[in-house]
N, C-alpha and C positions, 0 to 999 in steps of 0.2 A: 187540250191546253187553252187556257184563257188568253184572249188577245189583249187584255188590259192588265197591266202590272199594278197590283194594289199595294199602296204604302200609306200607312196611317201616320201622317205628320212627317216631320223632317227625319232624315237618316240618323239613326242612333249610332254612337260609337261602338265598334265591335267589342265583345266581351274579351276578357283576358285569355280565355281558352281558345278563342279564334285567332289570336295574334301570335306571331313569333315572339320568343322571349327576348328580353333585354335589348329593345330597340334603342340605339343611341344616335339616331340620325338616319337619313335616307340610305346611305351606303350600307349601314348595318342591316336595315330592313331588307334591302335587295339581297344581301348575303344569306338571309334566312328564308328567302323565297326562291322559287324555281320557275323559269319560263316554261310554258306548256310544251314548247318544242324540245326543251331539254329533258323534260319528263318523258316525252314520247321516245326520244333517242335512248334514254336509260332503259325503258321498258322493252324496246325493240331489241336491244343488246341482250337482255335477259331471256327473251323469248327465242331468239335465233342466233345468239352469239357462238354456239358450238357448231354451226353449219358452215361457217366460212363465207367467203365472198361469193355471191351468186354469179353464175356464168355470164348473164347479161351485163352485170356491172364490170366484170373483168374485160369483156369485149369493149365496153365503152371507155374504160380507163386506158386501153391501148390507143384509142383514137384521140382521147382528150386527157393526157397524162397529168396535166396541171390542175384538173378540176376535181372537186369533191363530189362524188356521185353516190347517191343513195339508191335504195331499191323500194319502189312504191308499194308493192303488195305487202311486204313485211311491215313497212311503216304504217300502212292503213290498218293492219291488225292491232298494232299498239294504240293507234289513235282511237279505234273503236272501243277498246277496253277502258281507256281513260275517260272517254266521253260517257260510257255507260256508268262508270263510277261517279261522275259528276251528276248525272241524272238521278242516281240513287241516293245522293247525299253522302257518299263515302269519301269524297274529296271536295274541297272548297276552292273557289277562285277569288283572288284578291287583285285590287288595283291600287296604285300609289298616286294620290292626289298631289299636284304641284304646290298647292296652297299650304300643305302641311309640312312645316319645317322639320319636324321630327321624323317624317317619313312613315308615320303610322299608316298601315294599309287599311283599305276599306274592303270588307267582305261583300262580294257581289251576290245579291239574293237569288235564289233558285228560279224565281219567276223571270228575272232579267236574263239569266243564263239560257232559259228555255226559248227565249225569243231571238237569241243571237244566231247569225248565219253560220252554218257549218261549211267547212271546206274538206272534201274527201272524208266525210264522216265525223269530223271533229272540229274543235275550236282552234283558230290560228292564234298567233301571239298577239295580234291586234284585232280589235273589234271591227267588223266590216260595217261601214255606214251607220254608226251609232245614232247620229242625229236623226236620220230618216226613220230608223227602226223604232226609236223610242219617242218620236215626236208625239206630243199630246199625252204621254204616260206620266203619271204622278211620281216621277223619280226626283230625289233630292238633287239640286243643282250641282253640288260638290261631286256626287257620284257620276252624274252625266258628264261633267267636265273631265273627270278621271277616265271614264270609258272612252272618251274621244282622244285622249293624249297618252294614257299609260298603256304599257303592255299588260297582258294577263298572266298572273302568276299562280302557282300552287304553293302551299306551305311545305317547305322542304321536309320537315320532320313528319308531317302527316303523310306525304307521299311515300317516304321511305317505309313507314309502318304499313301502309297499304300494299306496297311492293313486296315486302317480306311475307305478308299474309297470302298474297297471290302465289308467290313462289312455293310456299309450304303446301299448297294444294296440288302441286306437281301435275298440272294439266296443260302446261305450255308445250309448244313444239319441241323445245330443247329437252324437256323431260321425257317426251315420247321417244326421242332419239336415244336417250340413255337406256330406256326400258327395252327398246328393240336391240340395242347392242348387248344387253345382258342375256336376252333370249337366244341370241345367235352364238354366244360364247359357250363352248362345250363344257367348261369347268364350272360354270355358274349355275346355281339353281334357278329355275324359271320363276319370275315374279308371281305372286299370288294373284288369282283372278283370271278370267278369260280375256284374251286380247279383243279389242273392239273389231267390228266388221271392217272398218277402214284399214286396220293393221293387216287383216287377212288379205286385203286386195292390193296392198302396196307392192309386194314382191312380184306378183303376176303382172301387174301393170308396168312396172319397171322393166321386166323381161320383154314384154311385147314391144315397148318403145325401143329398147336396146336392139331388138331383132329387126326393127324397121317395119313391124307388122301394123303398127298404129302410131298416130301422132294426133295432137290436139286439133290439127286442121280437119280431121275427120269427125264424124258425129260420135257422141257418147253412146248412142245405140249400137254403133259398130263395135265399140270397145266392149260393151256388155256381151255382144254376140261372140267376139273373139275369146273373151275370158272363159266362156262356157265351152266353146268348141275346142280350143287348144290347151287350156289349162284346167278344165273341169271345175271352174269356179262359178258359182251362181251369184250374181250381183244385180242390184237395182240401179237405175240410172242416177238417182240423186246421190247415193253413196259413192258411186264411181266418179261422179262429177266433183264431189268434195275432195276425194283423194287426188285427182288430177290437179285441182287448184292448189292443194296443199303442197304437192310435189313441186309445183312451179315456184311457190314461195320459198321453199327450202333450197332448190337447186338453181332457179333462174334459167333453166333450159327451155329454149323455144319450143321443143317438142311437147311441152306440157302447157304452153300458153294458149288459152282459149279466147277467142274473140267473143265477148259477151254482148249480145244484142239486146238493147232495151226495147221492151215491148211498148208499142204505141198504144196510148190510151184512146179507145174509141168511145165517143160520147153517144150513148144510146138514148134515142128519143122515142117516146111512145107515139103510136099512130092514133090520130083522132078520127073517129067515125061519126058521120052525121046521121041523125035519126030523122 
């Protein structure tokens, strides 16, 4: 990714296809747009809405009944999907300049989006340190001012169309739960296709955790060994790790929570030899 944002001349007005329809002022523009955080919440609900409230959130609500408490792992899944869509150009980001009385939004170029600081894998509602990040870049003053003061929005209709397309693919966790329920019901015909390796591991892992034979405080290597020894299931560490992480997102149970250690980057320097 280039460190310099290229713009030939001043910022051009967005084309009609990039703008929400029938703008009649700033309030109308905002009604046609969606904050990134609102889009994340909408997607998270679609991905995990049929799982209910995570165990960790229920425990926190008892301690803090008046607070709105979310669940980070689920939210980060939604954040990642939306950010991937932004990078691929499937979704666009807009800002509202204060100087524009009609509230016509400005589309943020992909080069500018690429330089923005991500938080937990995605863009926040406000640009982090825009003046410092884009100092010296040839960005139109109107856009730079808007990036400094405006929230970041998605076009509501564009997001809804993208959301429906993603839902039709039926590869969200909520869809996997529906498929598993169909397989377990004796009166239903099993869905076509072979279940994934992760589905094969889910029930044995849940049983080992319920029995108290394993928890995420132990090593994944121990889990793989127990699966083979007591359940007769062959699994590799990466697949088992992904299943445990997904079970934590779905249930919020501490027994599935793994403390992920970030590997320290070791700078390797070549040895010099004198001749």
